[in-house]
C-alpha positions in Angstrom: 206.0 136.1 64.4 207.8 139.4 64.7 206.0 142.0 67.1 208.3 144.5 67.1 208.0 145.0 63.8 204.2 145.3 64.3 204.7 147.8 67.6 207.5 150.4 65.1 204.0 150.3 62.3 205.9 148.9 59.7 203.2 146.1 60.1 199.9 146.5 62.1 199.1 143.2 64.2 195.1 143.1 64.5 193.3 140.6 66.8 189.8 140.5 65.1 186.3 138.5 66.8 182.4 139.0 66.4 180.0 139.1 69.1 177.2 139.1 69.3 175.3 141.6 71.5 171.4 141.2 72.6 168.3 142.9 73.2 167.6 140.8 75.4 168.7 141.4 79.0 171.2 138.9 80.6 171.4 138.6 83.8 174.3 138.9 86.4 175.3 139.5 89.9 175.0 143.0 91.2 175.8 145.1 94.2 171.8 145.5 95.8 170.8 146.9 99.1 170.9 144.1 102.1 166.8 143.5 101.6 166.6 144.2 97.9 166.2 142.6 95.4 167.6 144.1 91.6 164.6 143.6 89.1 165.7 144.0 85.3 162.3 144.1 83.0 162.1 141.7 79.8 160.5 141.0 76.2 159.4 138.4 74.5 161.8 140.4 71.7 165.1 137.8 71.6 166.9 140.5 68.4 170.5 140.4 68.8 172.8 142.3 66.5 176.5 141.3 65.8 179.0 143.4 66.4 182.3 143.0 64.8 185.4 144.6 66.2 189.8 144.9 65.4 192.2 145.8 68.2 195.9 146.7 67.8 197.0 146.2 71.5 200.0 148.4 71.0 197.9 151.6 70.0 194.9 150.5 71.2 192.9 152.0 68.3 189.3 149.6 68.0 187.5 149.2 64.7 183.9 148.3 64.9 181.1 147.3 63.0 178.1 146.3 63.0 175.9 143.3 61.3 172.8 141.8 61.2 174.2 138.5 61.4 177.6 136.9 61.9 178.1 136.3 57.6 180.7 136.3 55.4 178.7 140.0 54.2 179.7 141.5 57.0 182.9 139.7 58.1 184.0 142.0 54.3 182.1 145.1 55.4 184.3 144.7 58.9 187.6 143.8 56.6 187.0 146.6 54.1 186.6 149.1 57.3 190.1 148.1 58.4 191.2 148.3 54.8 190.5 152.0 54.7 191.9 152.7 58.8 195.1 151.6 57.5 195.5 152.0 54.3 199.0 150.8 52.5 200.2 148.8 55.0 200.8 145.4 56.1 198.0 144.2 58.3 197.9 140.7 60.0 194.4 140.1 61.4 194.8 137.3 64.2 191.1 135.5 64.5 189.4 132.4 65.6 187.4 130.0 62.7 184.2 130.8 62.4 182.9 129.3 59.4 182.5 133.0 57.4 186.1 133.2 57.3 186.7 130.5 55.0 183.9 131.8 51.8 185.1 132.0 48.6 184.3 135.7 48.5 186.8 136.1 51.4 189.7 133.7 49.8 188.5 136.4 47.0 188.8 139.6 48.8 192.3 138.7 50.6 193.7 137.3 46.6 192.5 140.5 46.3 194.3 142.8 49.2 198.0 141.1 49.0 198.4 142.7 52.1 196.1 141.6 54.5 197.4 138.5 56.4 194.5 136.4 58.5 196.6 134.2 61.1 194.3 131.8 62.6 193.9 130.4 65.9 193.9 126.7 67.4 190.2 125.8 67.7 188.4 126.4 70.8 191.0 129.4 72.3 189.2 132.1 72.5 191.6 133.4 75.4 194.3 133.6 73.0 192.4 136.6 71.0 192.9 139.7 73.4 188.7 141.2 71.7 187.4 138.3 73.9 188.0 140.9 76.8 186.9 143.1 75.9 183.4 141.6 74.6 183.0 140.4 78.3 183.4 143.8 79.5 181.2 145.7 77.1 178.7 143.1 78.2 179.4 144.4 81.6 179.2 147.6 81.4 176.4 147.9 78.3 174.0 145.0 77.9 173.6 142.8 81.7 170.8 143.9 84.0 169.5 146.4 81.5 166.5 146.6 79.3 166.6 148.6 76.6 163.3 149.4 73.9 165.2 148.8 70.8 168.1 147.3 69.3 168.9 150.1 68.0 169.3 151.8 71.6 171.5 148.6 72.6 173.8 149.5 69.2 173.8 153.4 70.4 175.1 152.3 73.6 177.5 150.0 72.9 178.7 152.2 70.4 179.3 155.2 72.8 181.0 152.5 75.4 183.6 151.7 73.3 184.0 155.1 71.7 183.9 156.4 75.6 187.4 153.7 76.1 191.2 155.8 76.0 193.1 154.1 73.6 195.5 153.7 77.0 192.2 151.5 78.8 192.1 150.2 75.3 195.7 148.7 75.6 195.0 147.7 79.6 192.1 145.5 78.5 194.0 143.6 75.6 197.7 143.6 76.9 199.7 140.8 75.5 
């Protein structure tokens, strides 16, 4: 693949992935005063939402959409958002082997949109998908050790965090 063309804008190279953001707080290490312990309240509600994201590592542009779960319907909605962002451009999307990427509806969508190409990574190789780094930072900054009152609050906080990141910060996180 000629990454030089993608850098010039002739071809748009995107890395795509899905992640679950959970209503239930994830517990992780954090700094505390000596002798004090951080307490994180929890609910019995284990609701979750899916976030679909595509990042351009050369420009730092990020497109994200939400769905109730990871499936072909919400994946196709995300692909439509990507197409709207880059009308008339050739798009190469690097992504994992999630089963929702291989459905008949997705194949029909790709046949109808012949300027969108999916390039699949080797199985079990998330380290090669640069957007995984962004999901890790999102979880650390937003959802770890914090209890939200609703799933809507989790989505709102996640969206605010992603909008807060500058394109230069995204490029540093997703450097290839």
